[in-house]
C-alpha positions in Angstrom: 15.3 18.0 -6.6 16.4 14.4 -6.6 14.7 11.6 -8.7 16.2 8.2 -8.3 13.9 6.8 -10.9 14.3 6.2 -14.8 11.8 6.1 -17.5 11.3 2.1 -18.5 12.5 1.0 -14.9 10.4 -1.9 -13.6 10.1 -4.0 -10.3 8.3 -7.1 -9.3 6.9 -7.1 -5.8 5.0 -9.7 -3.7 1.7 -7.8 -4.5 2.4 -7.2 -8.2 4.4 -5.0 -10.4 5.3 -1.4 -11.3 6.9 0.3 -14.1 7.9 4.0 -14.7 6.1 5.5 -17.6 8.0 8.9 -17.3 9.9 11.0 -14.9 11.7 14.3 -14.4 12.4 17.2 -12.2 10.1 16.7 -9.3 7.6 14.2 -10.8 7.5 10.5 -11.6 4.5 8.5 -13.1 4.2 4.7 -12.8 1.8 2.2 -14.1 1.1 -0.1 -11.1 -0.5 -3.5 -11.3 -1.9 -5.3 -8.0 -2.6 -8.8 -8.2 -5.9 -10.4 -6.9 -5.8 -10.3 -3.2 -2.6 -8.1 -3.2 -2.1 -5.4 -0.6 0.7 -2.8 -0.5 2.3 -1.9 2.9 0.5 0.8 5.1 3.1 3.6 4.7 3.9 7.3 4.2 6.3 9.4 2.6 8.3 12.4 3.9 9.3 14.1 0.7 6.4 13.1 -1.8 2.7 13.3 -2.4 0.9 11.0 -4.7 -2.1 11.0 -7.0 -3.6 7.8 -7.8 -5.9 7.1 -10.8 -7.4 3.7 -11.0 -7.5 2.6 -14.5 -8.7 -1.2 -14.3 -10.7 -2.9 -11.7 -11.7 -2.0 -8.0 -9.3 -0.8 -5.2 -9.7 -0.4 -1.6 -7.6 2.5 -0.5 -6.6 3.5 3.2 -6.1 7.2 3.4 -5.2 8.3 6.8 -8.2 6.9 9.0 -10.5 6.4 6.1 -11.2 3.4 4.0 -12.2 4.3 0.4 -13.6 2.1 -2.4 -12.4 3.4 -5.8 -13.4 2.1 -9.4 -11.7 2.6 -12.8 -11.9 6.3 -13.7 -11.8 7.5 -10.0 -8.8 9.1 -8.1 -7.4 9.8 -4.7 -4.8 12.4 -3.7 -2.4 11.4 -0.9 -0.5 14.3 0.8 2.8 14.2 2.3 3.2 12.5 5.5 -0.2 10.9 5.2 -0.5 7.0 6.1 -1.9 5.3 2.9 -2.2 1.7 1.3 -3.7 0.2 -1.7 -5.4 -3.3 -2.2 -7.2 -5.5 -4.5 -9.8 -7.6 -2.7 -11.2 -8.8 -6.1 -10.4 -11.9 -8.3 -9.2 -9.7 -11.2 -5.8 -7.8 -11.4 -6.4 -3.9 -10.6 -4.3 -1.3 -12.2 -3.5 2.5 -11.4 -1.5 5.3 -12.6 0.6 6.9 -9.7 1.9 10.5 -10.1 4.3 11.3 -7.6 5.3 15.0 -6.9 7.9 16.2 -4.5 11.6 17.3 -3.8 12.9 13.9 -3.3 11.6 10.9 -5.1 13.0 7.7 -4.2 12.2 4.2 -3.2 13.9 4.8 0.2 11.3 7.4 1.1 8.9 4.6 2.4 8.1 4.4 6.1 6.3 1.1 6.5 3.9 0.5 9.4 2.4 -2.8 8.4 3.4 -5.1 5.5 1.7 -8.6 4.8 5.0 -9.7 3.2 7.2 -9.0 6.2 9.2 -6.2 4.6 10.8 -3.7 7.2 
């Protein structure tokens, strides 16, 4: 099982930030903050599933063909090969915990279909 993440690793993105809280063989846990009006790309992963737990604010989640609203304390599971995205349509930051599980955990396992910020 490959895992390219390291505990404490951080990144700034056009929509907000992420930080690795913990990682190990076959899993990675991130704290992700989405700025007001921020939206992640519509994407899927070939090698990992994700579980998102909203911890602050309100999220609009695309899961396959469904649009869901999730509040703090609620969660959503994203199976491997499922198109998904999360966005913050509110005026306050939204935060969630992302638990990745899979055989190959790497930022390169992102297939983008739409991206507000022009990333391929």
